[in-house]
N, C-alpha and C positions, 0 to 999 in steps of 0.2 A: 154317208159318213165313211171316210178312208180306214177299212179296216187296220191297213198296216200303221198307219199314222196314230188312230186311237190306241194300237197297241204299243208303240213306242210311249205314248203319253202315259199309259197306265203303268208300264215299266219304270218310267221316272218318277210318279208317284210313289209307288212300291218303294223305289230305293230311297227316294227321299223322305218317308216316313220312318224307313227303317233306320235311316241315320239319327233322325230325331230320337227316336228310342234308345237305340244303342249308346249314344252321348248320354240324354238325359238319365235313364236307369242307373247307368254305371254311376254315374254321379252322386244318385241318391244313395247308392253301397257304399261308396268312397267317405260321404258325409254320415251318413246313418250308424254303419256298422264299423267302418275302419278308422273313421274320425279324420282322415285326411282332408277333407274338405270341411275349414273351418267354420264357415256361417251358413244359413239359409239362403241368404243373398249371394253367397258365392256359388252354390248349388243351383240356384235359379240362373245364373248368369251362365252357366253351362247349357243348362235348358235353351237359353237364349242364342247362344252361339251355334247350337246345333241346329235351331232353325234357320241361321244365317247360312250356315254351311250345306243346308238341304235347300235352298233357295239359290244360292250361287250356283250349285254343280246341278240342279235340276231344272232349275227355272225356265231355260233356254228351251226346253223341249216340252214340258207339260204347263209352265206356270207356276210349278211348285206350290200348290194349295197346300197340300200334306194335311189338310184337315176339313172336313166335311162342312163345319161350321165357316168355312171360307167361299167351298166352291158353291154352295146352296146360295147363298148373297150374290155371288157373282152371276149367276143362271138368273137370278130376280131382277139384279138391277144393271146387270153389264154385259147382257147380251151372250153370257157363256152359253153353250148349246145344252140345254135339257137332256137331250139324248144321251151326252157322256157323263151327267152326271153320276148315274148308277156304277158305272164302271169307275169312274174315279174314286169313289166312296169305298167300294170292295176293295181295290188297290192299296188304298189308304190304310184300311184295318188289316188287310193281309201285311201290308209293310209294317207295321207296330207289332203283329203279331211275330215277324220273323226279327226284328229289333230286340224285343222283349226275349226270344229264345237266343240270339247273340251275346246279349248280357248274360244270362242264365249260362249258357256252354263255359262261360269264362269264370264267372263266380259263384257257381252252385256248390262248391267245397266251402266257401267262405260262409255263404247262407246258411249250409247245413251244421257248421261248426256253431253259427251265432245262435240256430235254433237249439243246438244241444246244450250248449251252455246257459240256456236262457228257459229250458223246459219247456220250447215251444212246440205243441204238436204242428205240423203241417197239416192243415185239412181242420183242427181245431180252432174255436173263437179268437184264442190267443194268437192264432196265425196272422191275424188281420197286420200285424206290426211287419212282417216280412213280404205279405203282399202287397203291403203300401209302398214298396221298393218299385213297382211295375206300373201301378195305377193307382187310383185316388180312392180314398174314403174321407168321411166326415171326422176332420181330427179337432173340431173346437165343440163339439155337442150340440151342435145347432139342428133344428127340426128338419125333417125332409124338405120341405117346400120352402125352409130359409136357404139351405144349400143348394137349391134350383135356384133362386135369387141371386144368391153369391155368384155362381156359375154365370148366369145371364148378364149381370153387371160387367162381370171380368172380360167375357167375350166380345160384349159391346164394344168396350174400350180397345180392345184389340184388334176386332175388326172396323171399327170407326178409324183407327191408324192407318192400317193396311188400305183402304180405302182412299185415305186422303194423300197418303205416301206415294202411291203408284198412279196417281191423275194427274196428268200431264198439264192439265188446267192450274194445278196449284203450283206456282211459280217458286214456292218456298220449300217444296219437298226437295230431297236429295236427289241428285239427277246422275245419269251415267250409271245405272244399276245398282247405286249403294242405298236403295230403297230396304235391301235385306238386311244391311246392318240396323237402321232404324226398327223395323220389325222383329229382329231379335232383341235390342234392347227393351222394346215395349213388353214382351213375353218375359224378360229378366226383370223387369221392374214391377210386372204384375206379381210375379212370385214373389220377390222381396218385400212388396209392399201387403198384399192379400193371400199369398200362397197358403200360409198355414191353416186357413179356414176350411179348405175343401181339397187342399193339395193342387190346386189351378189347374184344372184338368183343360179348361177352354179348348177343347178338341176333342169330340166324340172318339175318332178313331185311334188317337193317340192313347184312350183308354179302355175301350171295348177290344181292340186286338189283346194287349197285354192280360186282361181279364180271361179270354179266352185261352191264351196258351195257360194262364195259372190254373185253369179250371183242369187241364188235362197235364199237368207238371205237378199234380198232389194237393192243390189246394181247395178242390173241388168247390163246394158250395159258398166257401168264404169267397171265391174269386166271382161266381155268377151262382145265383143273382147278388151273393154279397149281403151282408147283413142290412134287413130292411128293404130289400130290394134295390140298393143304392146305386146300383148299375144303371139305372134311369135317369138319375141327376145328371152325371157328365154326357148325357145323351140330349136329353130337352133341353136343359140350362143354355149348353153353348150353341144350339141351332138358333133357338130364340134370341140369344143374345147377338148372334151374328148378323140376323136379319134387322134387327135393331141398329147395330151399329153402321151398317150398309145403308139403312134408311136414314139415320142422321146425316151422315155425309152427303149422299145423292139428293135428298129431298129437301133438307132443311140447310145446310151449310152452301153445299155445291153451287146453288143457284145464285147466290151472292157474288160468285167469279163470272158469272155469266152477265151480269148488268151493262157491262164496259165492252160487249161482244163486237160492237161496231170497230173498236180500234185493236181489238184483241187478232192476233194471227188465227187463220181458219184452222189449222192442226190444234191449236190450243183450245179449241171448244169442241173438238171432236170426241167422242168417247176413247177412253185412254188404250181401250185393246178388245177390239170385238170379239175376241175369243178368250177374254177373262183371264189374262197371264198377268204373273205379278212383276214380271221383270220386261 
């Protein structure tokens, strides 16, 4: 393993995930506290655009996984090296931490004013409201297991789409690097359709990194482990869902594209990218 090459990839994953959190969490503040973003759909669209920005800017270096629920399935189904997986995941969590800190550094006074005006004591049970700016909680009153199930399904959809649009065998997928837009729109659509159920984490790093930051920024146990140890939900659910989504594409749907392999160009039936890149 090339240490310099891996370092570049980890830096790219760090930056890409930081971009995701910086835009996404700022959008939550402008929607939830300032009222400048009008609807949940508009806020979700900003999250989706942030994903597209991250893929376009960092994808050429690391593939811009920016999500352990993407990295792990790529290792299982698409020959991404397992030895890189822990480095990618640590970089993603660290990037999410940095992105949350970036947003906090810009909006901390607005968040503090909102807490003071609404008698919210940071670190108290009621501070889940402001803690949810950066990471997810169960907003619909569903049970712990139901919340995991929701995250499984939402991440399954996301990763299924990712695997479909980056596969060169899929001739209906966007060409020329435009998969980033489709992936971003998929994130936005998931948020707009089902986001209020669990906050659509669909990404363990995007949730855990900010929770670690909030733990040190005054939210304490409200951040980690969170009410009823909720932090487990956005870790387990997305990983399982990501593997399922990749399995559905790779093992159930993709083989139908191979039935006419004799007439298909050789390059079309090769694996999309032996290094598991998204672009």
